[in-house]
C-alpha positions as CSV (number, residue, x, y, z in Angstrom):
1,M,-0.1,-0.1,0.0
2,D,1.5,3.2,-1.0
3,K,2.3,6.3,1.2
4,N,-0.6,8.5,-0.1
5,T,-3.0,5.8,0.8
6,R,-1.9,5.4,4.2
7,Q,-2.4,9.1,4.6
8,S,-6.0,8.6,4.8
9,L,-5.9,6.6,8.2
10,I,-3.8,9.1,10.0
11,V,-5.6,10.4,13.2
12,R,-5.1,14.1,13.6
13,K,-5.8,16.1,16.6
14,D,-7.7,19.0,14.8
15,E,-10.0,16.4,13.2
16,V,-10.8,14.6,16.4
17,R,-11.8,17.9,17.9
18,L,-14.1,18.7,15.0
19,A,-15.7,15.2,14.9
20,K,-17.1,15.7,18.4
21,D,-19.9,17.8,17.0
22,L,-20.8,15.4,14.5
23,R,-21.3,12.5,17.1
24,K,-23.7,14.9,19.0
25,K,-25.6,15.7,15.8
26,S,-25.9,12.0,14.9
27,I,-27.1,11.1,18.2
28,E,-29.8,13.9,18.4
29,D,-30.9,13.1,14.8
30,A,-31.5,9.5,15.7
31,L,-33.4,10.4,18.7
32,A,-35.8,12.2,16.3
33,Y,-36.2,9.5,13.9
34,P,-39.8,8.4,13.6
35,A,-41.1,5.3,15.7
36,G,-43.8,2.9,14.8
37,T,-46.5,1.9,17.2
38,S,-45.0,-1.4,18.2
39,R,-42.3,-4.0,17.5
40,E,-44.6,-5.5,15.0
41,A,-45.1,-2.1,13.2
42,L,-41.6,-0.7,13.0
43,E,-40.9,2.7,11.3
44,H,-37.6,2.3,9.3
45,T,-35.2,5.0,8.4
46,V,-32.5,4.4,5.8
47,L,-29.2,5.6,6.5
48,W,-27.2,4.2,3.5
49,T,-28.0,2.8,0.1
50,G,-25.5,0.9,-2.1
51,A,-24.6,-2.4,-3.9
52,G,-28.4,-3.1,-4.1
53,Y,-28.9,-2.8,-0.3
54,E,-30.2,-0.6,2.2
55,V,-28.8,-0.2,5.8
56,G,-30.8,1.5,8.5
57,V,-32.7,1.5,11.7
58,G,-36.1,0.7,12.8
59,K,-37.9,1.9,15.8
60,P,-38.9,1.0,18.5
61,G,-36.1,-1.5,19.2
62,K,-36.3,-4.7,21.3
63,E,-35.0,-2.9,24.6
64,T,-38.2,-0.9,24.6
65,T,-40.3,-3.7,25.7
66,R,-38.0,-4.8,28.5
67,K,-38.9,-4.7,32.2
68,R,-36.8,-1.6,32.5
69,P,-37.2,-0.2,29.1
70,N,-34.9,1.8,27.0
71,P,-37.3,4.2,25.0
72,N,-34.8,5.1,22.4
73,D,-33.5,1.7,21.3
74,M,-33.5,0.9,17.6
75,W,-33.0,-2.1,15.4
76,P,-30.1,-2.0,12.9
77,F,-31.2,-3.6,9.7
78,V,-29.9,-4.7,6.2
79,R,-32.5,-5.0,3.4
80,K,-32.2,-6.2,0.1
81,D,-35.1,-6.2,-2.5
82,S,-37.5,-5.2,0.3
83,V,-36.5,-8.3,2.2
84,F,-34.9,-7.9,5.8
85,D,-32.0,-9.9,6.9
86,A,-33.4,-11.7,10.0
87,R,-30.1,-11.4,11.9
88,S,-29.0,-9.0,14.4
89,A,-25.2,-9.4,14.6
90,S,-23.8,-9.6,18.2
91,F,-20.2,-9.1,19.4
92,S,-20.0,-12.9,19.1
93,D,-20.9,-12.8,15.4
94,I,-18.5,-10.1,14.7
95,F,-15.7,-11.4,16.8
96,H,-15.9,-14.9,15.0
97,E,-15.8,-12.9,11.6
98,L,-12.7,-11.1,12.7
99,E,-11.0,-14.2,13.6
100,H,-11.6,-15.6,10.2
101,I,-10.4,-12.5,8.4
102,G,-7.3,-12.7,10.5
103,K,-6.6,-16.2,9.3
104,T,-7.3,-15.2,5.7
105,S,-5.3,-11.9,5.5
106,P,-3.7,-10.1,8.4
107,H,-3.1,-7.0,6.4
108,A,-6.9,-6.6,5.6
109,L,-7.7,-7.2,9.3
110,E,-5.2,-4.5,10.3
111,L,-6.7,-2.1,7.8
112,L,-10.2,-2.9,9.4
113,G,-8.8,-2.3,12.7
114,C,-7.7,1.1,11.5
115,L,-11.2,1.8,10.1
116,F,-12.9,0.7,13.5
117,A,-10.5,3.0,15.6
118,R,-11.5,5.9,13.2
119,S,-15.0,5.3,13.2
120,A,-15.2,5.3,17.1
121,L,-14.1,8.7,16.8
122,M,-16.1,9.4,13.7
123,L,-13.3,10.6,11.6
124,D,-14.8,9.1,8.6
125,H,-18.1,10.8,8.9
126,A,-19.6,14.0,7.2
127,V,-22.9,15.8,7.0
128,S,-24.6,15.0,3.5
129,P,-26.4,17.8,1.6
130,T,-29.6,16.6,3.0
131,G,-28.1,17.4,6.5
132,Q,-27.9,13.6,7.6
133,V,-24.6,12.4,9.2
134,I,-23.2,9.7,7.0
135,Y,-20.4,7.3,7.2
136,S,-17.8,7.3,4.3
137,P,-14.8,5.2,4.9
138,P,-11.8,6.0,2.6
139,K,-12.4,4.4,-0.8
140,D,-8.8,3.5,-1.4
141,I,-8.6,1.7,2.0
142,L,-11.9,-0.3,1.0
143,D,-10.4,-1.4,-2.3
144,E,-7.1,-2.5,-0.6
145,I,-9.4,-4.6,1.9
146,K,-11.6,-6.0,-0.8
147,Q,-8.5,-7.4,-2.7
148,F,-8.2,-10.0,0.2
149,I,-11.7,-9.7,1.8
150,P,-14.6,-8.9,-0.5
151,N,-17.4,-9.9,1.9
152,M,-18.0,-9.7,5.6
153,L,-20.8,-11.1,7.7
154,G,-22.3,-12.5,4.5
155,F,-22.5,-9.0,2.9
156,P,-20.4,-7.2,0.6
157,L,-17.7,-5.3,2.6
158,E,-19.1,-1.7,2.3
159,V,-22.6,-3.2,3.3
160,A,-21.1,-4.9,6.4
161,L,-19.2,-1.9,7.5
162,Q,-22.5,0.2,7.0
163,Y,-24.3,-2.2,9.2
164,I,-21.8,-2.1,12.0
165,E,-22.0,1.7,11.7
166,A,-25.7,1.4,12.5
167,I,-25.0,-0.9,15.3
168,A,-22.5,1.8,16.7
169,L,-25.2,4.6,16.1
170,N,-27.7,2.5,18.2
171,E,-25.1,1.9,20.9
172,D,-24.6,5.6,21.2
173,V,-28.3,6.4,21.3
174,K,-29.0,3.7,23.9
175,Y,-26.3,4.8,26.4
176,Q,-27.2,8.4,26.1
177,T,-30.7,7.6,27.6
178,N,-29.3,6.8,31.1
179,L,-26.3,9.4,30.7
180,N,-28.8,12.3,30.1
181,A,-31.1,11.1,33.0
182,S,-27.9,11.6,35.1
183,G,-27.2,15.1,33.6
184,K,-24.2,13.8,31.6
185,P,-25.2,13.9,27.8
186,Y,-22.9,12.3,25.3
187,G,-20.8,10.2,27.4
188,K,-17.2,10.3,26.1
189,S,-16.7,6.5,25.9
190,A,-20.2,4.9,26.3
191,G,-21.7,3.8,23.3
192,R,-20.0,3.9,19.9
193,P,-16.5,4.5,21.1
194,N,-16.6,1.6,23.6
195,N,-18.4,-0.8,20.9
196,L,-16.0,-0.1,18.2
197,L,-12.9,0.2,20.1
198,T,-13.6,-3.1,21.7
199,C,-13.5,-4.6,18.1
200,A,-10.2,-2.9,17.4
201,H,-8.9,-4.2,20.7
202,L,-9.7,-7.8,19.5
203,I,-8.1,-7.1,16.2
204,A,-5.0,-6.2,18.1
205,V,-4.9,-9.4,20.0
206,L,-5.4,-11.3,16.7
207,L,-2.5,-9.5,15.3
208,G,-0.3,-10.4,18.2
209,K,0.0,-6.7,19.1
210,A,-2.0,-6.7,22.5
211,G,-2.5,-9.4,25.2
212,M,-5.3,-11.6,25.5
213,V,-5.4,-11.5,29.2
214,D,-5.7,-7.6,29.1
215,F,-8.4,-7.9,26.6
216,A,-10.4,-10.4,28.6
217,Y,-9.7,-8.6,31.9
218,G,-11.3,-5.3,30.2
219,F,-14.8,-6.9,30.1
220,S,-14.9,-7.3,33.9
221,Q,-13.7,-3.7,34.3
222,Q,-15.7,-2.1,31.6
223,R,-19.0,-3.8,32.0
224,G,-19.3,-5.8,28.8
225,V,-16.9,-3.9,26.7
226,S,-12.8,-3.9,26.3
227,A,-12.0,-0.9,24.6
228,L,-8.7,-0.2,23.2
229,N,-7.3,2.9,24.8
230,P,-6.4,5.4,22.1
231,K,-2.8,5.9,23.8
232,R,-2.0,2.4,22.3
233,F,-2.7,3.5,18.9
234,A,0.9,4.0,17.9
235,A,1.7,0.3,19.2
236,T,-1.2,-1.6,17.9
237,F,-2.1,0.3,14.7
238,P,0.8,2.2,13.5
239,M,-0.6,3.3,10.4
240,L,-2.9,5.7,12.5
241,V,-0.2,7.7,13.8
242,E,2.4,9.8,12.0
243,P,5.8,9.2,13.3
244,S,6.2,12.6,14.6
245,A,2.9,12.9,16.3
246,D,2.3,13.0,20.0
247,I,-0.1,10.2,20.6
248,V,-0.5,11.0,24.2
249,D,-1.5,14.7,23.3
250,I,-4.0,13.2,20.7
251,A,-5.4,10.7,23.1
252,T,-6.1,13.7,25.6
253,E,-8.2,15.6,22.8
254,I,-10.1,12.3,22.5
255,E,-10.8,12.2,26.3
256,I,-11.7,8.6,26.6
257,P,-10.7,7.5,30.1
258,N,-7.4,5.5,30.6
259,R,-7.7,1.9,31.0
């Protein structure tokens, strides 16, 4: 992969700062998406269309019917030719897929780890002409990965990444419900960052750049996630960091608590 292509992965402090407003907008937009009257009558909002697929979220989600309901929960979906995929991908599903990819192409897996880390910080997001926050990972990186891994989770790669993006959005929305009730809106790590940086952490383990014990221990300390500390980006995903960059300074801007 050439130097110019790698440039599209570098995490820059000023971009991290600007992306915080995109995260806030994406959450507020999702909270305003229309909801159906029941789980059997969902209202669907399409977030992305491409490769013959639609990816989006349906409301209300399954957690709205629990004993202690989360009223903002959504159902991330993939739809093709008006037919919904019945699966709801879990950490287990994604983790098994990442393990398979690592056996096929460690290079592709490392690039995916970089994309997950960047998406956790919303560095590959922008506001569309219609005012919607959209996820648009670098095309050159997608093309590089697809040389080795054209499909993921049973979908074309770009569809799978958009689906994981919808899951991350829902995680952000779900956790903001409780945080807002406590007067702490838009938690720095709860939701999207914890979700995607946990995937990045597993990738680092699979690549031999992080320890399994630390990854496993993280789940007991972080209540069901094991997010990679951004201070470890240089050691685990060096393509994210310029040689001259101060990763500690960048991580401070990210403001995710030390682990």
